C-alpha positions in Angstrom: 18.0 1.6 -13.9 16.2 -1.3 -12.3 12.6 -1.0 -11.2 11.6 -2.4 -7.8 8.6 -4.3 -6.7 7.3 -2.8 -3.4 7.6 -5.4 -0.6 6.2 -3.5 2.3 2.9 -5.2 3.1 -0.4 -3.4 3.3 -0.7 -5.1 6.7 2.2 -3.0 8.1 1.7 0.3 10.0 4.3 2.9 11.0 4.4 4.7 14.4 1.1 6.5 13.6 -0.6 3.1 13.5 -2.0 3.5 10.0 -2.0 0.3 7.9 -0.8 0.6 4.3 0.7 4.1 4.8 4.3 2.7 4.7 3.5 0.8 1.4 1.9 3.9 -0.1 5.0 5.9 0.8 7.3 3.3 -0.8 5.3 3.1 -4.0 5.0 6.8 -4.5 8.7 7.3 -3.5 9.7 4.7 -6.1 7.4 6.1 -8.8 8.8 9.7 -8.2 12.3 8.5 -9.2 11.2 6.2 -12.0 11.9 3.0 -10.1 8.4 1.6 -9.4 8.0 -1.8 -11.2 5.7 -1.9 -14.2 2.1 -2.8 -13.3 2.2 -1.1 -9.8 0.4 2.2 -9.7 1.9 4.9 -7.5 -1.5 5.7 -6.1 -4.2 3.2 -7.1 -7.9 3.2 -6.5 -7.9 0.5 -3.8 -5.9 0.6 -0.5 -4.0 3.7 -1.6 -7.1 5.8 -2.1 -8.7 4.3 1.0 -5.8 5.6 3.1 -5.9 9.0 1.7 -9.7 9.2 2.1 -9.6 7.6 5.6 -7.0 10.2 6.8 -8.8 13.0 5.0 -5.7 13.9 3.0 -6.0 15.8 -0.3 -4.5 13.6 -3.1 -3.0 16.5 -4.9 -1.3 17.9 -1.8 0.0 14.4 -0.9 1.4 13.9 -4.4 3.0 17.3 -4.4 4.6 16.8 -1.0 5.9 13.4 -2.0 7.3 14.7 -5.3 8.8 17.9 -4.1 10.2 16.7 -0.7 11.0 13.1 -1.4 10.5 12.5 2.3 11.7 9.7 4.6 8.9 7.8 6.1 9.1 9.7 9.4 9.0 12.9 7.5 5.8 11.7 5.8 4.2 10.9 9.1 5.2 14.3 10.4 3.5 15.9 7.3 0.4 13.8 7.9 0.2 15.0 11.5 0.7 18.6 10.3 -2.1 18.3 7.9 -4.4 16.9 10.6 -3.6 19.6 13.2 -1.1 17.6 15.2 -3.1 14.4 15.9 -5.1 11.7 14.2 -8.6 10.6 15.2 -7.9 7.2 16.7 -11.5 6.0 16.0 -11.0 7.0 12.4 -7.6 5.2 12.2 -9.2 2.0 13.7 -12.1 2.2 11.2 -9.6 2.6 8.3 -7.4 -0.3 9.5 -10.5 -2.5 10.0 -11.5 -1.7 6.4 -8.1 -2.7 5.1 -7.9 -5.9 7.1 -11.4 -6.8 6.2 -11.2 -6.2 2.5 -11.5 -9.3 0.2 -10.7 -9.4 -3.5 -13.2 -10.5 -6.0 -13.3 -14.2 -6.7 -11.6 -13.8 -10.1 -8.7 -11.8 -8.7 -8.2 -14.2 -5.8 -8.2 -17.2 -8.2 -5.7 -15.5 -10.5 -3.3 -14.6 -7.7 -3.5 -18.1 -6.1 -3.2 -19.8 -9.5 0.0 -17.8 -10.4 1.4 -18.8 -7.0 0.6 -22.5 -7.5 -1.8 -22.5 -4.5 -5.1 -24.3 -4.5 -8.1 -22.0 -4.0 -9.6 -23.9 -1.1 -11.2 -20.8 0.5 -8.6 -20.5 3.2 -7.0 -17.3 1.8 -9.6 -14.6 1.1 -8.2 -11.3 2.4 -6.6 -8.9 0.1 -3.6 -8.2 2.4 -2.4 -11.8 2.2 -3.3 -12.2 -1.5 -1.4 -9.0 -2.3 1.6 -10.2 -0.3 1.6 -13.5 -2.3 1.4 -11.6 -5.6 4.3 -9.3 -4.6 6.4 -12.2 -3.5 5.6 -14.1 -6.7 6.4 -11.0 -8.9 9.6 -10.5 -6.9 10.7 -14.1 -7.3 10.0 -14.0 -11.1 11.9 -10.7 -11.6 14.8 -11.2 -9.3 15.4 -14.9 -8.5 14.1 -17.1 -11.2 
């Protein structure tokens, strides 16, 4: 069984407008069937937990739903709405999205990612969304192309 590197960016939102939620869905879905690439946590302490906290979702309930139902992405969004009484607080979604877009990795993490990608660290790429994309694409290339 091959393991897959998640390629949905943290900068992508689904119809509910929540950044990173599609990536979280993909990672947990892959992990639940044993197909998430090594080194990728199903639910990590960074953006994953930020989304759960920002939406006010219970991690255990989220994990149970994802494991038991193995939902499509639209089914996950329907579940999120159900948990939130039918709608999301748009100011809360905006604050969450702003925190995702505005998050920068620590210097050592940035330097390691850029170095692995052969990109000079000239200060032009600071945000974690783009750095994580580069890391995913580099890992994908190494695992599937090279």
